[in-house]
N, C-alpha and C positions, 0 to 999 in steps of 0.2 A: 284094613290090615296094615300092620307095621312090619317092615322088614328089618331084621337085626343081623348084623354081620358078626360072627364069632370066629376068632382065630384058633386054629388047631394045628399044631406042629407043622408049620409051613403051608397049610391049606386054609382057605377061607370058606366057611360053610354058612349059607344064608338060611335063616329060619323065619317062618311066618308066625307071628303071634297075633292071635285074634283079640281084639278089644271088645268085650261084651258091653252092649248097651241094652237098656230096657226096651222091649219091643211092645208095640201096641197093635191090636187087631181092629181094623176099620172096615167099614162097608166099602166094597168095590165101587168106584165112581163110574167106571166104564159101562158096567151092566146094571148099575143102580142096585146092587145087592141081590139080583135074581139068580146069578150064576149061569145065565144063558146068553148067547150071542145077542146083543141088542139090536142088530140089524136083520137077523134072520136070513142072511145071504146064503150060507151053506145049508142051513136047515133051522127050523124053529126049535129043534131039540139040541142044537149044537151048544157046547159049553163055551163060556166066556174065555177069550184068549188071555186075559189079564189074571183073573183069579182061578182059572182052571175049573170052574163050576162050583166053587165054594161059596161065593157071594161076599167073602171077606178077604182082605190082604193084610199082611204084617208089614209094619214100618217101624224103623228105629225112632225113638223119641229123642229130642223134641221135634215135633213136625208142625207144619202149617199148610193151609190150603194152597194149592199150586197157583202161582200168579200168572202162568202162561195160559192154562186152560180154564182158569177160574173155578177149579174144583170139579169140572165135568169129566175129566179123563180123556177127552176127545180133542184132536187138533182142530184148529179153526177152519171151518168150511169143508171138513172131510169126515170120513168114517174111521179114520186111523186113530190109534191111541196116541195120546200126547207124548212127545219126545222127552220132555223134561221129567215128568212124573211116571211115565210108563203106563198111564191109564189109571193109576191108583187114585188120582185127585189130590194127593197130598205129597209133600216133600219133606225130607229130613233137613232141618236147618242147623248149620254148624257155625255160621258167621254172625257178626253183630253189626258190621259196617255196611252201609249202602253201597252196592256195586257201582264202580265209577263208569263202566261201560254202558250198562243198560239203565242206570239211574234208579234202580230198585224195581223196575217193572218185570224183570226176568225174561224179557223178549229182546231180540235184536231188531234190525231194520226190516227184516223179512218176516216178522211175526213168528219166528222160530225161537227156541230157547237160547238164552245168552250162554255162550261157551265159558265165559269167565267165571260166572257164579253158578253155572249148571241149572239155570232157571229159578233159583231161589230168590234172587234179588239182593242177596247179602253175601259178603265175603268176610274172611277172618281179618281181624285187625292187625 
């Protein structure tokens, strides 16, 4: 979202303008498209926390496979959804240059997502 300040007779009013992008529907990586909780902890009938039981998620284009979780939607060595992609398995890519902090891996020294590039491995030029 882009915030635009407009001046009105001595007052400043901020408006939010939505920039629409083409959206794609992809299979949920966290539950592998089943729509059910992949771990069955609460119940085998419980809905997936990422896709809310749909089996698919929407993502703005262009997108790439998440470099942090390698498209699995799961954090390394846990049952938690990936912090970078939110469990979707894919990330919207906005930049073109390799991130100087993580060197394009999307991960920091602690194997979490890089805060500079938000896990994409790329930053705007």
